[in-house]
KOLGU-266367 format. One line per 3 residues: their letters; for each residue x, y, z of N, C-alpha, C. Coordinates in steps of 0.001 Angstrom, whole numbers, plus 500000, padded with zeros to 6 digits. Each point is the difference from the previous one (the first is absolute). Layout:
BEGIN
A = X Y Z X Y Z X Y Z; ...
This chain:
BEGIN
XXX = 191745 672761 618473 498806 499738 500905 499263 501251 500437; 498859 500050 499889 499090 500967 500523 499970 500240 501514; 499495 500949 500503 499800 500416 501615 499323 499066 500441
XXX = 498852 499716 499269 499069 498825 500770 500505 498598 499964; 500888 499562 498891 500642 498842 500016 500971 500058 501383; 500613 500810 500019 500927 499987 500981 499351 499846 501586
XXX = 499087 500511 499955 499269 500328 501295 499329 498578 500236; 499247 499239 498864 499533 498872 500192 500853 499035 500273; 501317 500075 499612 500947 498847 500368 500385 500038 501286
XXX = 500343 501087 500289 500788 500403 501329 498750 499572 501297; 498904 500240 499474 498737 499751 500939 499796 498461 500448; 500262 499326 498571 500119 498590 499990 500942 499370 500822
XXX = 501304 500522 499812 501050 499521 500724 499801 500150 501566; 499556 501144 500492 499570 500281 501155 499010 499368 500639; 498885 499902 499460 498707 499281 500491 499901 498477 499734
XXX = 500298 499360 498894 499950 498876 499692 501324 499407 500155; 500935 500521 499698 501648 499396 499893 500304 500012 501669; 500134 501051 500433 500228 499945 501593 498972 499599 500945
XXX = 499123 500884 499904 498630 499991 500755 499239 498556 499983; 499864 499224 498967 499426 498542 499910 501104 498737 499828; 501293 500720 499835 500943 498671 499572 500062 499533 498852
XXX = 499601 500626 499024 499707 499510 498490 501337 500230 499482; 500709 498803 499723 501464 500461 499696 499822 499868 498443; 499060 499561 499284 499705 500297 498396 499970 501453 499724
XXX = 499402 500861 500927 500089 501363 499724 501350 500634 500138; 500647 499484 501178 501530 500463 500117 500681 499627 498684; 499791 498932 499588 500855 499330 498779 499599 500833 498915
XXX = 498791 500503 499849 499507 500627 498861 500485 501374 499661; 500172 500686 501361 500437 501538 499911 501148 500254 500840; 500901 499172 500547 501228 500610 500649 501422 499212 499398
XXX = 500757 500935 499716 501019 499734 499305 501058 498722 500750; 500420 499185 499322 500959 498721 500798 501116 500939 500553; 500642 500763 499507 500956 500628 500569 499769 501740 500292
XXX = 498734 500010 500635 499905 501381 500196 500469 500650 501289; 500102 501309 500191 500760 500470 500910 499041 500208 501276; 500630 499577 501327 499223 500200 501010 500600 501089 500893
XXX = 499131 500947 500537 500649 500897 501071 499589 500067 501367; 498835 499042 500285 499541 500015 501346 500987 499026 500968; 500342 500490 500934 500690 499539 500850 499697 498591 500497
XXX = 500733 498877 499781 499647 498736 500476 499436 499317 498989; 499157 500400 498869 499654 499078 498922 501050 500006 498837; 500007 498619 499666 500721 499301 498755 499761 500716 498967
XXX = 500743 499992 498690 499789 500566 499124 499123 499072 498774; 499377 500718 499150 499258 499516 498900 498890 498953 500364; 499704 499207 499055 498804 499423 500080 500202 498849 501261
XXX = 500981 499444 500165 500213 499127 501237 499917 500692 501138; 500562 501148 500128 499792 500822 501248 498504 500449 500343; 499148 500411 498855 498946 500208 500134 498917 498732 500443
XXX = 500448 498866 499460 499319 498695 500288 500102 499534 501706; 501207 500639 500635 500707 499685 501289 498876 500818 500921; 500270 501205 499496 499011 501002 501012 498633 499726 500021
XXX = 499286 499372 499042 498570 499446 499871 500097 499138 500938; 500803 499069 500047 499855 498690 500922 500138 500473 501434; 500969 500734 500309 500414 500375 501332 498538 500786 500567
XXX = 499393 500856 498991 499163 500725 500449 498526 499047 500516; 499966 498814 499095 498759 499189 500526 500265 498955 500889; 501295 500017 500316 500344 498984 501171 500055 500751 501197
XXX = 500261 501372 499958 499961 500775 501073 498605 500570 500224; 499061 500145 499088 498734 500323 500529 499016 499219 499222; 499078 499477 500848 498721 498846 499048 498973 501235 499430
XXX = 499537 499482 499079 499100 501130 499518 500394 501216 499593; 501271 499995 499545 500689 501039 499605 499387 500356 498573; 500132 501507 499913 499397 500816 498783 500601 501129 499876
XXX = 500027 500517 498790 501045 501328 499818 498844 500726 498822; 499950 501034 500617 498961 500847 499098 500511 501327 499674; 499791 500120 498637 500508 501345 499253 498787 501029 500602
XXX = 500455 501269 500508 498914 500994 500555 500237 501289 498933; 501270 500196 499555 500360 501045 499242 500981 499610 499116; 499975 500672 498568 500714 499457 499077 500399 501193 499137
XXX = 501176 500254 499725 500587 501052 499045 500825 499499 498905; 499840 500309 498978 501252 499892 498882 500396 501101 499431; 501354 500147 499601 500707 501175 499674 501339 499064 498843
XXX = 499469 500396 498745 501201 499215 499086 500051 498333 500310; 501150 499778 500403 500157 498458 500077 500046 499736 501539; 499495 500823 500769 499897 499685 501438 498596 499990 500628
XXX = 499844 499147 501148 498695 499996 500429 500184 500230 501213; 499290 500623 500997 499616 499765 501338 498851 499449 500660; 500100 499214 500815 498638 499898 500974 500118 500208 501386
XXX = 499046 500404 500480 499653 499661 501586 499187 498774 500186; 500453 499168 500687 499560 498540 500284 499322 500191 501364; 499245 498871 500407 499684 499596 501416 500097 498725 499906
XXX = 500635 499332 500914 500548 498295 500341 498994 499763 501206; 499329 498860 499790 499161 499727 501139 500428 498438 500146; 499683 499432 501459 500021 498556 500340 500016 499921 501419
XXX = 499970 498561 500315 500200 499961 501282 501340 499263 500318; 500587 500628 501142 501284 499678 500375 500219 498211 500311; 500401 499262 499096 500013 498658 500240 501520 499507 500019
XXX = 501046 500634 499472 501072 499555 500066 501052 500991 500543; 501377 499581 500325 501195 500998 500463 499973 501219 499001; 499924 501342 500547 500227 501113 499326 501131 500670 500647
XXX = 501220 500412 499127 501218 500501 500672 500283 499578 501370; 499739 498738 500498 500355 499446 501346 499168 500046 500800; 498774 500399 499673 498614 499986 501010 499199 498801 499446
XXX = 499942 499521 501063 498857 498593 499599 498331 500727 499663; 499438 498672 499568 498480 500493 499623 499150 500235 501310; 499206 500990 499631 498943 500561 501098 498589 499441 499623
XXX = 499760 499805 498594 498657 499432 499765 499108 501040 500058; 500570 501257 499943 499124 501438 499655 500249 500261 498789; 498905 500948 499529 500124 500769 498628 501038 500753 500118
XXX = 500414 500146 498519 500950 501182 499995 500001 500698 498670; 500321 501278 500144 499885 500853 498733 500985 500694 499795; 500705 500072 498865 501225 501103 499771 499789 500482 498841
XXX = 500515 501219 499896 500168 500990 498654 501173 499790 499488; 499913 499928 498501 501387 499713 498980 499875 500925 499186; 501192 500291 499675 500063 500762 498677 501046 499414 499232
XXX = 499529 499795 498533 501082 499119 499062 499993 501082 498597; 501073 499958 499306 500196 500548 499012 500772 499025 499016; 499291 500092 498863 500703 498771 498965 500438 500692 498912
XXX = 500826 499542 498998 500679 500750 498805 499519 498905 498817; 499545 500470 499143 499753 498973 498723 500905 500218 498854; 500478 498679 499494 500493 500017 498268 499414 498737 499739
XXX = 499732 500653 498623 499606 498709 499164 498835 498931 500780; 499087 500817 500676 498648 499384 500501 500371 499283 501390; 501335 499817 500466 500277 499455 500979 500761 501049 501234
XXX = 499366 499461 501092 500658 501175 501199 501518 499602 500336; 500785 500776 499647 501437 499772 499911 500524 500516 501441; 499412 500760 500741 500531 500674 501167 498985 500238 500930
XXX = 500242 500050 501483 499234 499935 500912 500534 500521 501133; 499237 501086 500697 500292 500713 501185 498873 499928 500943; 499928 499571 501241 499009 499998 501010 500295 499896 501536
XXX = 498928 500798 500504 500136 500638 501228 498892 499246 500914; 500224 499335 500809 498592 499301 500959 500198 500720 501216; 499138 500146 500760 499921 500735 501202 500375 498902 501249
XXX = 501479 499843 499765 500222 498908 501070 499927 500300 501380; 500110 500933 500465 499683 500551 501266 498603 499762 500563; 499062 500316 498994 498691 499818 500326 499833 498568 500158
XXX = 500330 499265 499112 499874 498372 500146 500455 499620 501373; 501304 500441 500138 500526 499489 501342 499430 500183 500994; 499270 501313 500340 499174 500259 500863 498665 499240 500331
XXX = 499710 499298 498792 498828 499331 499821 500080 498749 500569; 501272 499545 499985 500291 498541 500205 500805 499926 501369; 500063 501213 500992 500762 499748 501238 500924 500875 500208
XXX = 500802 500412 499065 501024 501123 500314 499669 500926 500770; 500672 500261 501107 499891 501203 500933 501093 500537 500221; 500123 501111 499129 501237 501187 500103 500518 500524 501242
XXX = 498928 499922 500967 500462 500672 501473 500563 498757 500574; 499655 498847 499969 500705 498761 500664 501370 499882 499487; 500068 500075 498457 501254 499702 499562 501027 501291 500156
XXX = 499377 501235 500381 500823 501018 500037 500798 499776 501824; 498908 499370 500631 500397 499825 501336 500872 498946 499966; 499957 498923 499390 501224 499083 499803 501158 500150 499674
XXX = 500059 501114 499009 500985 500722 499640 500899 500784 500907; 499229 500875 500696 500309 500681 500996 500952 499310 501225; 499197 498585 500476 500381 499479 501229 501395 499196 499254
XXX = 500015 499601 498937 501123 499497 499266 501468 500912 499994; 499581 500932 499630 501094 501349 499994 500382 500355 501443; 499287 499857 500936 500109 500434 501339 500887 498846 500757
X = 499784 498818 499555 500386 498980 500534 501603 499646 499836
């Protein structure tokens, strides 16, 4: 595969497969037995499908856009921006109905045209702050619990 092929396939996975929820793109480019390193995500094709479904349930008008992409050998790095409206539960916080934006870094490794390994880091704290998490209140609650 060329650098352009890898970049194109990974962009399609991110923007179309996850961002638009198009499972046919995920099926075309993610290995069934792919290795997943992102905490909380299941492995392979079925794990990627589950992530897409969760994101679209949690955020209406969900989209994921590749802002930057770099390919080196069989690996590709992307800096992405996730956007949507908080319309479902996110990490225990109910919907706010407000827009959210989250930065995401993804890395994929390709073999024989398929993404066989994935690492991902989303700005989970940034998302939590947008859906109502208040770290000061959480710290005060913990301090009150410890003192009691």
